[in-house]
N, C-alpha and C positions, 0 to 999 in steps of 0.2 A: 495466612493473613485473612482477617475478616473482610466480608464484602462491604459492610457499612463503615466506611472510613471517613471520619470528619475531615473537613477541609484543612484543618491545622496539622493533620498527621504528617510526620516527616516522610519525604520520599526517598527511595534509593538513589544513590549517586548516579547521575545521568552520564557522566563522562562525555558531555556533548561535544567537547573539543578533544579529539583523540590523537595522541601521539604526534607524528610528524605533520598531521593535518591541522594542528592547532593554529599556527600562524596564518595559514591559508583561510581557515574558517573565520578567524577574526577579521581578516582583510575582506572577507565576503559580506560583511555587514554593510550592504550598499543598497541603493534604491532598486526599484523593480527591474526584473529581467527583461531582456530584449529577445525577440523571437529570431531564431536561426533560420536561414533559408535552405538548409541542407535537407534533401529528400523529404519534402513535406507535401501534403495535399490539403485541400481546403477543409476537409472533414477529419483528416487524420486516419482515414481508412483507405489508403492508397493501394494496398495490395488486395487482390481478390480474397474474400473470406474463405478460410479452410474449415470454418466452424459450422457444424450442422447438428440438429437434434437427431437422435437415433430413430429407427423405425418405430420404436415404442413411445416416441415423444419425449424422451428424457435426455438430459445433458448435465454433466457435472463440472464444476469449477473448483479449483483449489487455490487458496491465497496463502503465500508465504510472505513473511514480513521481517524486515530488520535482520537479514542474514549477516550483514555488517561485520566483515572481517577483512584480513589482509590476504597476501598471496600464499600464506600457510594456513589456510582455513582449518578451523577445528574439525576433525574428522567426523564428529557427531552431528555437525550441521549437515554435512553431506549425507550421512546415514538417515537423518530425519527426513530430508527431502526424498531420498530414494525409497525409503520404506513407506512413506505416505503415498507416493505415486504408485507403488506396487500394490498397496492395499486398496486405494480409492479409484485408480484407473480413470483419471479425469480426462475430459475433452479439451480443457484449457487450463493453463496456470498463469496467474499474475504474481509477479514478485513486486510487492507493493511498497517500494522505497527503501532507502538505506541498504542497497544491495551490498555495498562495500564500505569500508571506513577510510580514514585518511592516513594510514600508516605506511603507505607505499612511497618509494622514492624514485621509481622508474616507471615508464609507460608499460614495460613488459610485466612488471609486478601487478599493475592494475588489471591488465588483460588476464593474468593468471587468476587473480582474485575473482573476477567476473566469471571466468571459465569454470571454476569449481562449482559455482552456484547453478549454472545453466546446463552443464553436461548431463545431469540426470534426466532432464526433459529431452535433450537431443538424443540421448541413447535410447529413449523409449518412444521417440517420434511424436512427442506431445507438443502441440502449438503453445507458445508462451509469449509473454510480453512483460514489460516493466513500467512502473512509474518511478520517477526519481524522488528521493527524499533529501533531507538537509545535509546528509553526509557524503553523498555520492561524488561530489566534486571537491571534497576537502583536500585531496592531494594534488589538485590541478596545478598549483604554483610550482611544485617540484617535478611533476610528471608530464604536464601539458594535457592531461586527459580530462578535458572539460566534458560536460554532459553531451553536447553534440558529437564529440569524438567518441565517447563511450557508446552512444547510440549507433554511430557508424560502424564501430567494431562489432557490436551485437548483431547488426543487420547481416553480417556474414554467416551467421548460423542458419542452417537450413530450415529450422522449425520456428524461428523467431518471426512473429507477425506484427512487430511494432512499427510505429511510424509516429509522426506528430503533426498536428494541424498547422497550416500555413498562417502566419501573421498573428499568432496568439501567444501570449506570454508563457514561457516555459518550454521545455523540450520533451515532454511526454504526455501530450494531450491527444487522445484519439477515441474513436468509438469503433468497436468491432461488433459485427452483427452475427447472430447465430441463425442459420437458415432453418426455416420450419420444416418439419417432417411432412407437412401437408402440401408441399410445393416449393417454389423458389422464393417465396416472400420472406421477409425478415421477421423472424419469430421472437427474437430477444436482442437486447443491446447491452454490451459491456463497455461502460464508459471508464476511461483511464485519464485522470487529471494530474497535472504537475502542481503540487501545493507549495513549491518553492523551498527556500533555504532559511535565511536568517533575517530578522528585522534589521533595518538600519539603526545605527547608534543614536541618531537624532531624527526627529520628524518635525518639520516646520520650525526648526530651531530649538525644539524641546528634547531633552535627553530621554531615551528609553531606559528607565532605571533598572529593570530586570530583563535579562536576555529573553527574547521571545522569537517567534518565528514569522517568516513571510506568510502572506496570505494568498489564497486563490484570487486572481484579479478580475476586475469587472469585465474585461474582454473575454476571459474564459467562461464566465457565466453567460455572457451574450452568445458566445460560440455554442455552448450547450443548448441554449434556448433555440437558436437558429437551426442547429443540426437536428434537434429533437423534432422540430416542426417539419423539416425535410423528410425525416424518416416516417413521420405520420402521413405526410403527403403521398409517399410511395406505397405505404402499407394500407392506407385507408383508415387506420385507427392508431392511437398512440401505441408505440412499440415498448412493451415493458422492459425494464433493464435494471442492472446493478451498477453502482458507481464506486470506483476505488480511487483513493488518494492517500498520501502518506500521513499528513498532519491533521488531527481531528478538528472539526468545526466546533464553535461555541455550543451548538445545539447538543453535542454529546454530553457536556457537563449539565446543561439545562435539563436534559432527560433524566440523568442520574438523580438529580435533586428535585425534579419536578417543578423547577422554578428558576428564573434567571437571577433571583435575589436571595433565596434561602440556600443554605448549605449545611444541613444538620442531619444527624442520623434519623431523626423523626421525619424530616421532609423526604429523605431517600426512601424510607419504609413506605410512605404513601405513594411515591413515584414508582417504586418497584411493583406495587399492586396495579397501579393505573396503566403502566406501560409494559408490563410483563417482563421486567428486566431480570435476566439471569447472568451469572458470571461474576467475576471479581474485578474490583477497582483497587489496585495496590499503590497507585500514585495518581496525582491530579492530572487532568487533561492539559497537556502543554500545547496550547492553541496559538494561533496567530494574534497579532496585536489588534486586528480588526475583524469583524464578521463580514464576509464577502457577499452574503445574500444568496449563496448557492442553494441552501436548504429551501428557502422560500421559493426560489425559482423552480426547483424540482416539485415542491408541493403544488404550485400553480400548474405546472405542465401535467402532472398526474401520471407520469410514466415510470419514474424511478421507484423501484420496490425496496431498495436498500442502499445505504452508503456505508462503506467500510474503510477503516484506516488502520494504521499501525502506530509507530513512533514512540508510544508509551509501552515499553516492552512487557510490563507486568500487569496489564489490563487485558481482559478478554470478554468483557460484558457485551451484551446485546439486548436491545429492547425495541418495541414498536412505538415510535414517536410520531403521533398523529398520522399514522398510515405508512410511514417509511421506517424500515428497520435501520437502526444506527448501531454499529458494532465495531469491535476491534478484532483484528487477527493477532494472536499472541506472537511475541518475538520468536523467530525461528533460530537465530544464530547463537551458538554457544560461545562466541568470542566477545560478547559485549555484556553490559550489566544485566542483572536479573534481580531476583530476590536476595535476601540476606543469608550469609553463612552457608550451611550445608544445603539449604533449600534454593540456592542461587539459580539452578536450572529447572526447578519444578514446573515452570510455565512455558518451557520451550515447546513450540507446537506450530500448528497450521489451522486454517479454517476451511471448511468444506461447504459448498453450496450445491444443493440438488434442485434442478429445474425440471419441470414437468409441464408440457403444453396442455395437459388435461386438468391441471390444477388452477384454481382461480388466481390470477396474478402471475402464474408460471413459477415464481419462486416458491418451491414447496417447503424447503427447510434449510437450516444452516446449523452447523455443529463444529466443535473443535476436536482436533486430534492432538494428543500430547506425546512427547518423546517417551514418557513412562509407559504409554499404551503400546509402544512399539519395541519395548525391550532395550532401550538405549541407556547407556550408563549416564547417570546424573551426578557423578562425583564432581566436586568443585574444581579440581585441578584442570588446567587447560590441556588439550590434546591436539596440538597443531600437526598438520601434515609434515612429514620429514622432508619431502621433496614435492614441489608443485607438479600437478598433473600436466601432461602435454596439452597444448591448446587444441580446441576442436577445429580451428581454422586459423589462417594467417590473414 
């Protein structure tokens, strides 16, 4: 697919309401989320950090996105996770939303689907955490596995470092800090935000004509500002960081076209040169109904070096938008939509971030790793597990 895709280009079928989860997802078109009281802290960093720069001042992060399958996960999704981990040897992994789909009918099946995705990190003793996407709760009506219950299950894994901030919308807001190699101070921050699920069917009595997605809420933006200031107060300077959330912000589209009003191949060509955009855009950015102001808050604070999302499985572009890297992690899961025909799995992959305390801004580079690079079969036919793997814990 070409990189310069006009706004009118047809998108691949999103299958955004999947299987048994369809009725639940439709029922989920409701106003803003409430914050759960389960195992939260004020900052979302309740557990002591296990993350630290190496003696050479480096640290590596891997982002997987949209693993999005049921309890018989496609074996190639697991292969992609395992082979990426073995090649890249990260210090931390974020599974950035849509960990599972809505095709399960029992809580045990949900646990099995989650287990398949996280076992590769557990077996390699790599710290990991998740953000939630729009699909993770799609089966809750049948299984009872809401996001707080999913998080409670995940917390039983030994190398899970997840939590969520107290009194803030959503169930996967936290900041994890990476200890500097130069002492015990906080050298880098990994922000994980819950970007929500689906827009309500009506807002202020007016129908939402096209399905859209929920937004990051004002209290989450305020939490980021407040916690960023707290980190700076402890460190003495703003603590550089990366931010992960599932659903893209409007600024991703604005960067691609270089404008909030233009959407042409010509405007993109200018934007690509201005913002150093590389990578593919094979479908439009499926954003929230409203812009939450998160990008502007990060621009004002001056600490976030990059914001990275998933959600749109066949986009992998990245660029520098006024000093902040905006980019996609490609879809990791082989059980959901991709490109068309025989190329359906061409963009299955992961994103890698290399941090270096000796590099200005600490974020030294980011790159993608694709299934094809790792010798994984890209044929279109599904390859589900015959039998779910044993759970890593009960």
